[in-house]
C-alpha positions in Angstrom: 1.5 32.8 2.3 2.9 29.3 0.2 6.1 30.3 1.7 5.4 29.5 4.9 5.7 26.6 6.7 2.6 24.2 8.9 2.0 26.5 12.2 0.2 23.8 13.4 1.2 20.7 15.5 -0.5 17.3 16.0 -0.7 15.8 18.7 -1.1 11.8 19.1 0.6 11.0 21.9 -1.8 9.2 23.0 -0.1 6.3 19.9 2.7 6.3 22.3 5.1 6.9 19.2 8.6 7.9 21.5 9.0 4.5 22.3 9.5 3.2 19.0 11.2 6.4 17.1 14.9 7.3 17.2 16.2 10.4 16.7 20.2 10.8 15.4 21.9 12.9 14.0 23.1 11.6 9.9 26.8 12.9 8.3 25.8 13.7 5.4 28.7 13.1 2.4 26.4 14.3 -0.5 25.5 17.5 1.6 28.3 18.4 3.4 26.6 18.9 6.7 24.5 17.2 9.9 20.8 16.7 9.3 18.4 15.6 11.3 16.4 12.1 10.9 14.5 10.4 12.8 12.2 7.1 12.0 10.1 4.7 13.4 9.9 0.9 13.8 6.9 -1.0 14.9 7.6 -2.8 17.8 6.9 -6.2 16.7 10.1 -5.5 14.2 11.0 -8.9 13.0 13.9 -9.2 10.5 12.6 -12.3 8.7 9.6 -10.5 7.8 9.9 -7.3 4.8 8.6 -4.0 5.8 7.5 -1.2 3.5 9.7 2.3 3.5 7.8 5.9 4.3 10.1 8.5 3.7 8.4 12.0 4.9 9.5 15.3 4.5 9.2 18.6 6.4 9.5 14.9 9.5 9.5 17.9 12.0 5.7 18.2 11.3 4.3 15.5 9.2 6.7 12.7 11.2 4.2 12.1 13.8 0.8 12.0 11.2 2.4 9.4 9.0 3.4 7.1 11.9 0.0 7.6 13.6 -1.7 6.9 9.7 0.7 3.4 9.3 -0.2 2.7 12.9 -3.4 2.9 13.0 -3.9 0.9 9.5 -1.9 -2.0 10.3 -4.1 -2.3 13.2 -7.2 -2.0 11.7 -7.1 -2.0 8.3 -5.5 -5.2 7.5 -2.2 -2.7 5.8 1.7 -3.9 6.6 3.6 -2.9 8.6 6.4 -0.6 8.2 9.0 1.2 8.8 8.9 5.3 8.9 11.6 7.9 8.0 11.4 11.4 8.7 13.7 14.1 7.2 13.8 17.0 9.4 13.9 20.5 7.6 13.9 23.5 10.6 14.6 26.3 10.2 11.9 27.0 7.9 13.8 28.7 5.0 16.3 25.1 4.7 13.4 23.1 3.4 13.2 26.2 1.0 17.6 25.3 0.5 16.6 21.2 0.8 14.4 21.5 -2.8 15.2 24.8 -4.0 13.9 25.2 -8.2 15.2 26.8 -10.9 12.9 29.6 -11.9 14.4 29.2 -15.4 13.4 25.4 -16.0 11.8 23.7 -12.8 14.6 21.4 -12.6 16.1 21.4 -9.0 19.2 24.4 -8.3 21.3 25.3 -6.3 21.0 22.6 -3.5 18.3 20.6 -5.3 20.6 17.7 -5.9 23.1 17.5 -3.2 20.1 16.7 -0.8 18.5 14.4 -3.9 21.2 12.1 -3.7 21.5 12.5 0.6 17.7 10.6 0.1 18.5 8.9 -2.6 22.1 7.9 -1.8 22.3 8.0 1.7 19.5 8.3 4.2 17.7 6.0 1.9 20.4 3.0 1.5 21.2 3.4 5.1 17.8 2.1 6.3 17.7 -0.8 4.3 20.5 -1.8 5.3 19.8 -0.9 9.1 16.3 -3.3 8.6 14.5 -4.9 6.8 12.7 -3.5 4.1 10.6 -4.4 1.3 11.3 -2.9 -2.4 7.8 -0.9 -2.1 8.7 2.2 -1.1 6.1 6.1 -0.1 7.3 9.5 -0.8 5.1 12.3 1.1 5.9 15.3 1.1 3.7 19.2 1.4 3.6 22.1 -0.5 7.7 22.5 -1.5 8.2 19.5 -0.3 6.2 17.4 -2.3 7.6 19.1 -5.6 10.7 18.1 -4.8 9.1 14.1 -4.8 8.2 14.8 -8.6 12.7 14.5 -9.2 12.5 11.1 -8.7 10.1 10.1 -11.7 12.7 11.6 -13.6 14.4 8.6 -13.1 14.5 5.1 -16.1 13.4 3.1 -12.6 11.1 5.8 -9.7 12.4 4.6 -6.2 9.3 5.4 -5.1 6.7 2.8 -5.9 3.9 5.8 -4.3 3.6 9.6 -4.5 1.0 11.8 -1.7 1.9 14.8 -3.5 0.0 17.6 -0.7 -0.9 20.6 -1.4 1.9 21.2 -4.0 4.3 24.2 -5.1 5.2 23.8 -7.9 7.9 24.3 -10.3 7.7 26.0 -14.0 6.7 22.7 -16.4 6.3 20.6 -13.4 2.4 20.3 -15.0 3.5 18.6 -17.8 6.3 16.7 -17.0 4.6 14.7 -14.5 2.4 13.3 -16.6 5.1 12.6 -19.5 7.4 10.7 -16.9 4.4 8.4 -15.7 3.6 7.1 -19.3 6.4 6.2 -20.0 7.1 3.9 -17.0 5.8 0.9 -16.2 6.7 -0.1 -13.0 3.4 -0.1 -10.9 3.1 3.9 -9.6 -0.1 5.4 -6.7 0.3 9.2 -6.8 -2.0 11.4 -4.7 -2.7 14.7 -5.5 -4.4 16.6 -2.5 -4.9 20.2 -2.6 -7.6 22.5 -0.8 -10.0 24.6 -3.4 -6.8 27.7 -4.2 -6.5 30.3 -7.4 -3.3 31.7 -8.9 -0.5 30.9 -11.0 -0.1 27.4 -8.6 -3.8 26.7 -8.6 -3.9 26.8 -12.3 -0.6 24.5 -12.5 -2.6 22.3 -10.1 -5.5 22.1 -12.0 -3.4 21.2 -15.1 -1.1 19.0 -13.3 -4.4 17.6 -12.6 -5.9 17.1 -16.5 -3.1 15.4 -17.9 -2.7 12.9 -15.2 -6.2 11.9 -15.7 -5.4 11.8 -19.3 -3.4 8.7 -18.8 -5.0 5.3 -19.5 -2.4 3.1 -18.1 -2.9 0.0 -16.2 0.1 0.5 -14.0 -0.7 4.6 -12.9 -3.1 5.0 -10.1 -3.9 8.3 -10.3 -5.8 10.0 -7.1 -7.0 13.5 -6.9 -8.8 14.8 -3.7 -10.3 18.7 -3.8 -11.0 19.7 0.0 -13.1 23.1 -0.4 -13.6 23.3 3.3 -9.4 22.4 3.6 -7.0 25.4 4.1 -3.6 25.3 3.3 -2.4 23.5 6.8 -6.0 21.2 7.2 -6.0 19.7 3.6 -3.1 17.9 5.8 -5.4 15.4 7.9 -7.9 15.8 5.1 -6.1 13.9 2.8 -3.2 11.8 3.9 -5.6 8.5 5.3 -7.4 8.4 2.5 -4.7 8.2 0.7 -2.9 5.8 2.8 -6.3 3.9 2.4 -6.2 4.0 -1.2 -2.6 2.9 -1.2 -2.7 -0.5 0.4 -6.8 -1.2 -0.9 -5.2 -4.0 -2.5 -3.9 -5.8 0.5 -6.1 -5.2 2.7 -9.2 -8.7 2.6 -11.1 -9.1 0.2 -14.7 -6.3 0.5 -18.5 -7.6 0.0 -17.8 -4.8 -2.7 -15.3 -6.3 -4.4 -17.3 -9.7 -4.0 -19.9 -8.0 -5.4 -18.5 -5.4 -8.9 -15.4 -7.6 -9.5 -15.9 -11.5 -8.5 -19.6 -12.1 -9.3 -19.0 -10.0 -13.1 -15.2 -11.8 -14.0 -15.9 -14.1 -16.9 -11.9 -15.6 -14.9 -11.9 -18.3 -13.3 -12.8 -17.4 -10.0 -9.6 -18.5 -7.9 -8.1 -16.7 -10.7 -8.6 -13.6 -8.6 -7.0 -14.9 -5.9 -4.7 -15.5 -7.4 -4.1 -13.0 -9.2 -4.7 -10.4 -6.1 -1.8 -12.0 -3.8 0.9 -12.4 -7.0 0.4 -8.6 -7.1 1.0 -8.1 -3.4 3.7 -9.9 -3.6 5.1 -8.2 -6.3 4.7 -4.7 -5.3 5.7 -5.5 -1.2 8.3 -8.4 -2.0 6.9 -10.3 0.0 4.7 -13.2 0.0 1.2 -12.6 2.1 -0.3 -15.0 4.7 -4.0 -15.6 2.5 -6.3 -14.1 4.7 -9.0 -16.5 5.8 -12.1 -14.6 5.2 -10.4 -14.5 1.0 -10.7 -18.2 1.3 -13.8 -17.7 2.5 -14.6 -15.0 -0.9 -13.1 -16.8 -3.1 -14.8 -20.1 -2.4 -18.7 -18.4 -2.2 -17.9 -16.7 -6.0 -17.2 -20.6 -6.6 -20.6 -21.9 -4.9 -22.7 -19.0 -6.6 -20.7 -19.8 -10.2 -21.0 -22.9 -9.9 -17.1 -22.8 -10.9 -16.3 -25.9 -9.2 -12.6 -26.2 -11.0 -11.6 -23.0 -9.3 -12.5 -26.0 -5.5 -9.5 -27.8 -6.5 -6.9 -25.5 -6.4 -8.3 -23.7 -3.4 -8.8 -26.5 -1.7 -5.3 -27.6 -2.4 -3.9 -23.5 -1.1 -6.2 -24.5 1.9 -4.0 -27.2 3.0 -0.7 -25.0 2.6 -2.1 -21.8 4.4 -4.1 -23.8 6.8 -2.6 -26.7 7.4 -3.9 -28.3 10.3 -7.5 -27.5 9.7 -10.5 -29.6 8.0 -10.9 -26.4 5.3 -8.3 -28.3 2.9 -10.1 -31.4 2.6 -13.1 -30.5 3.5 -13.5 -28.1 -0.5 -11.5 -31.0 -1.7 -14.4 -33.3 -1.2 -16.5 -31.0 -2.3 -14.8 -30.6 -5.5 -15.0 -34.8 -6.4 -18.7 -34.5 -4.9 -19.6 -31.8 -7.6 -17.8 -33.5 -11.1 -19.0 -37.2 -9.9 -16.3 -38.9 -8.2 -18.5 -39.7 -4.9 -16.0 -42.1 -3.9 -13.1 -40.1 -3.6 -14.9 -37.7 -2.1 -16.2 -39.9 0.8 -12.3 -40.7 1.5 -11.6 -36.8 1.6 -14.3 -35.5 3.4 -13.2 -38.5 6.3 -10.1 -36.9 6.5 -11.1 -33.9 7.2 -13.3 -34.8 9.8 -10.0 -36.2 11.0 -8.4 -32.3 11.5 -9.3 -29.5 13.7 -12.6 -27.0 12.6 -12.1 -24.0 11.6 -14.9 -20.7 11.3 -18.1 -22.3 9.9 -16.4 -25.4 9.4 -17.5 -28.6 12.0 -17.2 -32.2 12.5 -20.8 -32.4 12.3 -20.5 -31.1 8.7 -17.6 -33.3 7.1 -20.1 -36.0 9.1 -23.3 -35.0 7.3 -21.8 -35.3 3.8 -20.6 -38.8 4.8 -23.4 -39.8 5.5 -25.1 -38.8 2.9 -22.8 -40.2 0.2 -22.9 -43.1 1.1 -27.2 -43.4 2.0 -26.9 -42.1 -1.6 -24.0 -44.3 -3.1 -25.6 -47.4 -0.9 -21.5 -47.8 0.3 
């Protein structure tokens, strides 16, 4: 049963994928054969932007589902748009040839090393030179192809930053090798293990892998284990993919109320530091600077007021001047900063500047005017 690939297709034609998907034959020098690939490029692709690259094996079955998640989450959940590459592996025996392993030592066998180089040295560089890709890459595989993704952890530096391993058919020793490799790697890695409840030797190996990964205590390794008792080997894909996607791009999403309560308000560090570290990490992971969300500005502003951290208002105001330069936001926050530290003259002048600029969100000219009048009344200006 484990050697039978998915028997279902995913009906997602309503998303209109065909207009953005290119299918072509790739001439592989490493494999000495022609391979079917397809890739999705976002509709509003801009060469001046950077796009994470998602590599999907079992492309005939998984590609459309991954593209659907990429489109949905980029539109509604705040993640960046992504380029998705699907590698065809039909007929059925081809995936087992590509991803074969030696039954004695668990390392890639027969055609495996060539297929490894085909991915890492041919088809991925092809997308990187053809389009503006970010350093952040995701691997998605199922069954035997999920196991194959683990071999990219065996290098000094993994070319993938996130692994979505769905119901993996594990090679010998893989359950111990993956934790060992992740324990050595210093880069940020997201590892998602998605499985239905199983039985037999492979299930025992999966539980061993889970135990080893849970024992890791490293900030740079984010591990998630999702067991779906109601799922089977096929339906587990639809159960787990969206959840893994959401977690992988969690840092890219706007600050949530829960995040505000449990992380910002409980931290002893200056409130502004949370925002700076969040966006610095996004830039490090994805290779580009994300425009600061107004939602995040408001969350940090609320934290400053709640914790009486008025010193954080100054760098927050400077950030707002650069991110929202035509609005009153930056000068209004700067005015509050001067007001709180006992500089009424500077506060008044700054609120006057804010009054002359565009309103934004909850900030209105009337609010700036009220501040100005209150300062004049208090200090006799």
